[in-house]
C-alpha positions in Angstrom: 82.1 119.8 102.9 82.2 118.9 99.0 83.7 122.3 98.0 86.8 121.6 100.8 87.0 118.3 99.1 87.4 119.4 95.9 89.9 122.0 96.9 91.9 119.5 98.6 91.5 116.9 95.5 92.5 119.7 93.0 95.3 121.2 94.8 96.8 117.7 95.5 96.3 116.9 92.2 98.1 120.3 90.7 100.9 119.5 93.3 101.5 115.9 92.1 101.5 117.2 88.5 103.8 119.8 89.0 106.4 117.5 90.7 105.9 114.9 87.9 106.6 117.5 85.2 109.9 118.8 86.7 110.9 115.0 87.5 110.0 113.9 84.0 112.1 116.7 82.3 115.3 115.3 84.8 114.5 112.0 84.0 114.0 112.5 80.5 117.7 114.7 80.2 119.1 111.6 82.0 118.1 109.1 79.7 118.7 111.3 76.8 122.3 111.6 77.8 122.8 107.7 78.5 121.2 107.0 75.3 123.5 109.1 73.1 126.5 108.1 75.1 125.4 104.3 74.1 125.4 105.0 70.1 122.0 106.5 69.3 122.0 109.9 67.6 119.4 112.1 66.1 115.5 111.9 66.5 115.9 108.3 67.8 118.0 109.4 70.8 115.4 112.0 71.4 112.5 109.4 71.1 113.7 106.3 73.2 113.5 108.0 76.4 109.9 108.8 75.6 109.1 105.0 75.1 110.0 104.2 78.7 107.5 106.8 80.5 105.2 106.4 77.6 105.1 102.5 78.8 104.7 103.5 82.4 101.7 105.4 81.6 99.9 103.2 79.1 100.6 100.4 81.8 99.0 102.5 84.6 95.9 103.5 82.7 95.0 100.0 81.6 95.2 99.2 85.1 93.0 102.0 86.1 90.7 101.5 83.4 90.1 97.8 84.9 89.6 99.1 88.0 86.8 101.3 87.2 85.6 98.6 85.1 85.6 96.3 88.1 87.5 93.6 85.5 90.8 91.6 86.4 93.9 93.6 85.7 95.8 92.2 82.8 98.9 90.5 83.7 100.7 92.4 80.8 99.8 95.6 81.9 101.4 94.3 85.4 104.5 93.1 83.9 105.2 96.3 81.5 104.4 98.6 84.5 107.1 96.8 86.4 109.5 96.7 83.5 108.9 100.6 82.8 109.6 101.4 86.3 112.9 99.3 86.3 113.9 100.5 82.9 113.7 104.2 84.1 115.4 103.6 87.4 118.1 101.7 85.8 118.7 104.6 83.3 118.8 107.2 86.1 121.3 105.2 88.1 123.4 104.5 85.1 123.8 108.2 84.1 124.6 109.1 87.7 127.2 106.3 88.5 130.0 108.2 86.8 130.2 110.6 89.7 130.0 107.6 92.4 127.3 106.2 94.8 125.9 109.4 95.4 125.8 110.3 92.3 123.6 107.4 91.3 121.3 108.3 94.1 120.6 111.6 93.3 120.4 110.9 89.5 117.7 108.6 90.5 115.5 110.7 92.5 113.6 112.3 89.5 112.6 108.9 88.3 111.6 107.9 91.7 109.6 111.2 92.2 108.0 110.8 88.6 106.6 107.3 89.1 105.5 107.9 92.6 103.8 111.0 91.5 102.1 109.5 88.6 101.0 106.7 91.0 99.5 109.2 93.4 97.5 110.9 90.5 96.3 107.4 89.8 94.9 107.2 93.6 93.2 110.4 93.2 91.5 109.5 89.8 90.3 106.1 91.5 89.0 107.9 94.4 86.9 110.0 92.4 85.7 107.8 89.4 82.8 105.6 90.6 82.2 102.6 88.3 78.6 102.8 86.6 77.3 99.8 88.3 78.7 100.7 92.0 75.8 100.8 93.5 74.3 97.6 92.0 75.1 95.6 95.2 73.1 97.6 97.1 70.0 98.2 95.0 68.7 94.9 96.1 68.4 95.8 100.0 67.3 99.3 99.2 63.9 100.4 99.2 62.5 103.1 96.8 62.7 105.8 99.3 66.5 105.4 99.7 67.2 106.9 96.5 67.4 110.6 97.5 69.0 109.4 100.9 72.0 107.8 99.2 72.5 110.9 97.2 72.6 112.9 100.4 74.8 110.1 102.3 77.3 110.2 99.0 77.2 114.3 99.6 77.6 114.2 103.4 80.4 111.5 103.4 82.1 112.4 100.5 85.4 113.0 102.4 85.3 109.8 104.2 84.9 107.8 101.2 87.6 109.4 99.2 90.0 108.7 102.2 89.0 105.2 102.0 86.7 105.1 105.3 83.3 104.2 106.1 81.5 105.9 108.5 79.6 104.0 111.5 76.0 103.5 111.6 76.0 105.6 114.5 77.7 108.4 112.5 75.2 107.8 110.0 72.3 108.2 112.3 73.3 111.2 113.7 74.2 113.3 110.7 71.5 112.1 108.3 68.9 111.6 111.2 67.4 108.2 110.2 66.7 105.1 112.1 68.9 102.0 112.4 67.6 99.8 109.2 67.9 103.0 107.0 71.5 103.7 108.5 72.5 100.2 107.9 71.7 100.2 104.2 72.9 103.8 103.7 76.5 102.2 105.2 76.1 99.2 102.9 75.8 101.6 99.9 78.6 103.9 101.3 81.0 100.6 101.8 80.3 99.7 98.2 81.4 103.2 96.8 84.3 102.7 99.1 85.4 99.5 98.0 85.3 100.4 94.4 87.0 103.8 94.8 90.0 102.4 96.7 89.7 98.4 95.3 93.4 97.0 95.2 95.1 96.6 91.9 
């Protein structure tokens, strides 16, 4: 199961990165043409479009870091992410407006694909990065003999946790061949892992 999960996760990540790379080039060209058409020349015309995508990247990483550390997301990161998305969409739409509404839609698509691909990549990263203190909430209800069991459960139900699903007590009992009390403790542990991986930002 773990090997299959890794193949799915990495193939998805590679597909997302491929789409993001193509969309980034197209979006950059649109923004570059727009910047040039409005008076910027030389190296500044090349650099200005990068500030938009860089802002989206920096803001998203700040939000991801907050999620991993289980700390409040800075309001500035939220605002700058929204501003960056709005800026890249506006630049691409403005570039295509000369060709009418259809041209604006076509020109906007690379920006939408870029932002969407990047956020999908963030979801993948959040699903595999579990904060160091994830299991802290379940330690108090666990017995020393549960440590190997938690590791076994994390491996057995990795797919469900990555997908944001918590297995039932019955499923845990059947898969791990344990009694009701230990299955309940395992479910509490898996719930903590799932919540950490899929915490809403």
